[in-house]
VOKE-454728 format. One record per residue (C-alpha): residue number from 1; x negated, z negated, y negated. Coordinates in Angstrom, 2 decimals, always signed. Each point is the difference from the previous one (the first is absolute). Example, Ala and Ser with C-alpha at 12.3 -4.5 7.8 and 13.67 -1.06 7.14 Angstrom:
BEGIN
+-----+---------+---------+---------+
!   n !       x !       z !       y !
+-----+---------+---------+---------+
!   1 !  -12.30 !   -7.80 !   +4.50 !
!   2 !   -1.37 !   +0.66 !   -3.44 !
+-----+---------+---------+---------+
//
This chain:
BEGIN
+-----+---------+---------+---------+
!   n !       x !       z !       y !
+-----+---------+---------+---------+
!   1 !  +17.69 !  +28.66 !  +34.30 !
!   2 !   -0.79 !   -0.91 !   +3.59 !
!   3 !   -1.92 !   +3.25 !   +0.58 !
!   4 !   -1.96 !   -0.53 !   -3.26 !
!   5 !   -1.36 !   -3.48 !   +1.05 !
!   6 !   -0.69 !   +1.28 !   +3.55 !
!   7 !   +2.83 !   -1.93 !   +1.79 !
!   8 !   +2.43 !   +2.73 !   +0.85 !
!   9 !   +1.21 !   -1.50 !   +3.35 !
!  10 !   +3.70 !   -0.58 !   +0.30 !
!  11 !   -0.21 !   -3.76 !   +0.34 !
!  12 !   -1.82 !   -0.40 !   -3.30 !
!  13 !   +2.60 !   +2.24 !   -1.70 !
!  14 !   +2.82 !   -1.99 !   +1.38 !
!  15 !   -1.55 !   -3.35 !   -0.98 !
!  16 !   -0.81 !   +1.36 !   -3.47 !
!  17 !   +3.60 !   +1.32 !   -0.46 !
!  18 !   +1.48 !   -3.41 !   +1.05 !
!  19 !   -2.39 !   -1.88 !   -2.23 !
!  20 !   +0.75 !   +2.19 !   -3.03 !
!  21 !   +3.72 !   -0.21 !   +0.65 !
!  22 !   -0.27 !   -3.87 !   -0.06 !
!  23 !   -1.79 !   +0.36 !   -3.34 !
!  24 !   +2.85 !   +2.07 !   -1.38 !
!  25 !   -1.99 !   +3.12 !   +0.04 !
!  26 !   +2.85 !   +2.60 !   +0.85 !
!  27 !   -0.66 !   +2.99 !   -2.22 !
!  28 !   -2.81 !   +2.71 !   -0.19 !
!  29 !   -0.76 !   -1.30 !   -3.59 !
!  30 !   -0.51 !   -3.47 !   +1.17 !
!  31 !   -2.00 !   +1.00 !   +3.05 !
!  32 !   -2.32 !   +2.15 !   -2.33 !
!  33 !   -0.37 !   -2.96 !   -2.30 !
!  34 !   -0.83 !   -2.13 !   +2.88 !
!  35 !   -2.73 !   +2.46 !   +1.31 !
!  36 !   -1.36 !   +0.37 !   -3.48 !
!  37 !   -0.42 !   -3.77 !   -0.35 !
!  38 !   -1.59 !   -0.21 !   +3.36 !
!  39 !   -2.32 !   +2.89 !   -0.87 !
!  40 !   -0.98 !   -1.75 !   -3.28 !
!  41 !   -0.71 !   -3.31 !   +1.84 !
!  42 !   -2.09 !   +1.81 !   +2.60 !
!  43 !   -2.00 !   +1.85 !   -2.72 !
!  44 !   -0.54 !   -3.23 !   -1.69 !
!  45 !   -1.37 !   -1.65 !   +3.02 !
!  46 !   -2.36 !   +2.99 !   +0.58 !
!  47 !   -1.39 !   -0.41 !   -3.53 !
!  48 !   -0.40 !   -3.71 !   +0.49 !
!  49 !   -1.62 !   +0.52 !   +3.38 !
!  50 !   -2.61 !   +2.30 !   -1.46 !
!  51 !   -0.77 !   -2.34 !   -2.95 !
!  52 !   -0.33 !   -3.05 !   +2.37 !
!  53 !   -1.81 !   +1.93 !   +2.63 !
!  54 !   +2.55 !   -0.75 !   +2.72 !
!  55 !   -0.22 !   +1.91 !   +3.20 !
!  56 !   +3.46 !   -0.41 !   +1.57 !
!  57 !   +0.89 !   +1.53 !   +3.29 !
!  58 !   +3.77 !   +0.03 !   +0.06 !
!  59 !   +2.75 !   -0.64 !   -2.42 !
!  60 !   -0.31 !   -2.60 !   -2.68 !
!  61 !   +2.11 !   -3.18 !   +0.21 !
!  62 !   +3.17 !   -0.35 !   -2.11 !
!  63 !   -1.71 !   -2.52 !   -2.20 !
!  64 !   -3.08 !   +2.21 !   -0.45 !
!  65 !   +2.35 !   +2.90 !   -1.12 !
!  66 !   +1.87 !   -2.24 !   -2.42 !
!  67 !   -3.16 !   -1.38 !   -1.58 !
!  68 !   -1.56 !   +3.51 !   -0.49 !
!  69 !   +3.32 !   +1.32 !   -1.37 !
!  70 !   +0.28 !   -2.89 !   -2.49 !
!  71 !   -3.54 !   +0.37 !   -1.27 !
!  72 !   -0.21 !   +3.76 !   -0.21 !
!  73 !   +3.65 !   +1.18 !   -0.74 !
!  74 !   +1.56 !   -3.00 !   -1.76 !
!  75 !   -2.82 !   -1.63 !   -1.77 !
!  76 !   -1.95 !   +3.26 !   -0.52 !
!  77 !   -3.40 !   -1.62 !   +0.55 !
!  78 !   -2.99 !   +2.43 !   -0.09 !
!  79 !   -2.64 !   +0.30 !   +2.70 !
!  80 !   -2.39 !   -1.92 !   -2.19 !
!  81 !   +2.40 !   -2.94 !   -0.28 !
!  82 !   +0.76 !   -0.02 !   +3.78 !
!  83 !   -3.74 !   +0.07 !   +0.83 !
!  84 !   -0.69 !   -2.81 !   -2.31 !
!  85 !   +2.72 !   -2.02 !   +1.50 !
!  86 !   -1.38 !   +0.68 !   +3.41 !
!  87 !   -3.49 !   -0.83 !   -0.89 !
!  88 !   +1.18 !   -3.42 !   -1.55 !
!  89 !   +2.06 !   -0.75 !   +3.16 !
!  90 !   -3.23 !   +0.54 !   +2.22 !
!  91 !   -2.30 !   -1.82 !   -2.36 !
!  92 !   +2.27 !   -3.08 !   +0.04 !
!  93 !   +1.47 !   +0.01 !   +3.51 !
!  94 !   -2.85 !   +1.74 !   +1.90 !
!  95 !   +2.55 !   +2.46 !   +1.57 !
!  96 !   +2.70 !   +2.46 !   -0.70 !
!  97 !   +3.41 !   -1.61 !   -0.64 !
!  98 !   +2.94 !   +2.21 !   -1.24 !
!  99 !   +1.93 !   -3.12 !   -1.04 !
! 100 !   -2.82 !   -1.37 !   -2.07 !
! 101 !   -0.45 !   +3.49 !   -1.66 !
! 102 !   +3.65 !   +0.08 !   -0.62 !
! 103 !   -0.30 !   -3.41 !   -1.73 !
! 104 !   -2.84 !   +1.37 !   -2.27 !
! 105 !   +1.83 !   +3.13 !   -0.94 !
! 106 !   +3.30 !   -1.89 !   -0.59 !
! 107 !   -1.85 !   -2.26 !   -2.46 !
! 108 !   -1.56 !   +2.97 !   -1.79 !
! 109 !   +3.28 !   +1.78 !   -0.09 !
! 110 !   +1.73 !   -3.08 !   -1.41 !
! 111 !   -2.74 !   -0.44 !   -2.67 !
! 112 !   +0.21 !   +3.69 !   -1.01 !
! 113 !   -3.54 !   +0.85 !   +1.10 !
! 114 !   -0.23 !   +3.58 !   +0.93 !
! 115 !   -3.70 !   +0.98 !   +0.12 !
! 116 !   -3.29 !   -1.81 !   +1.07 !
! 117 !   -1.07 !   -0.40 !   -3.63 !
! 118 !   +3.17 !   -2.04 !   -0.78 !
! 119 !   -0.52 !   -2.15 !   +3.05 !
! 120 !   -3.55 !   -0.73 !   -0.98 !
! 121 !   +1.08 !   -0.83 !   -3.52 !
! 122 !   +2.81 !   -2.35 !   +1.44 !
! 123 !   -2.55 !   -1.64 !   +2.27 !
! 124 !   -2.43 !   -0.72 !   -2.80 !
! 125 !   +2.73 !   -1.56 !   -2.21 !
! 126 !   +0.92 !   -2.29 !   +2.83 !
! 127 !   -3.51 !   -1.22 !   +0.61 !
! 128 !   -0.65 !   -3.30 !   -1.56 !
! 129 !   -2.59 !   -0.09 !   -2.71 !
! 130 !   -3.28 !   -1.48 !   +0.73 !
! 131 !   -0.28 !   -3.56 !   -1.48 !
! 132 !   -1.96 !   -0.09 !   -3.34 !
! 133 !   -2.95 !   -2.25 !   -0.25 !
! 134 !   +0.72 !   -2.77 !   -2.57 !
! 135 !   -2.43 !   +0.28 !   -2.82 !
! 136 !   -0.62 !   -3.75 !   +0.33 !
! 137 !   -1.45 !   +0.56 !   +3.49 !
! 138 !   -2.80 !   +2.37 !   -1.39 !
! 139 !   -3.08 !   -1.96 !   -0.79 !
! 140 !   -3.06 !   +0.83 !   -1.86 !
! 141 !   -3.20 !   -1.87 !   +0.10 !
! 142 !   -2.86 !   -0.18 !   -2.51 !
! 143 !   -2.79 !   +1.01 !   +2.19 !
! 144 !   -2.65 !   -0.55 !   -2.66 !
! 145 !   +1.03 !   -3.59 !   -0.21 !
! 146 !   -0.40 !   -0.45 !   +3.75 !
! 147 !   -3.28 !   +1.96 !   +0.10 !
! 148 !   -1.49 !   -2.50 !   -2.75 !
! 149 !   +1.40 !   -3.07 !   +1.64 !
! 150 !   -1.11 !   -0.95 !   +3.40 !
! 151 !   +0.31 !   -3.28 !   +1.68 !
! 152 !   -3.31 !   +0.62 !   +1.75 !
! 153 !   -2.01 !   +0.37 !   -3.21 !
! 154 !   -2.24 !   -2.96 !   -0.75 !
+-----+---------+---------+---------+
//
């Protein structure tokens, strides 16, 4: 695992082993499961980074990995849905904010919205209808009457 992620020094291996022991990872099977989950989270973050156009130099934060893992692996959102959430975030906030995007995606997940068409339909259903003009407000005038009647006529 350490060699795969490019951190094969003895100190990293020791810290990782101690951390895993504290988490109860004490068998090859548990270690493989941990590595698989980590790999899935990393792959999810790479996917999210490409969709959002993020250019990261270094490792993502724990929160970034958690968000990406939730959106891609647990909630199974498509690239189109992730891109739509990103665009809505930037339109509203004026900047990229993963917590805000998470709120958007959580609402869509809770509402069962799984594609952009469903989101648009939901948005349209939530928009208040334009107020109707009361028919009593519409007025008509008899223009012929006013043309024939003038206060300036002698």
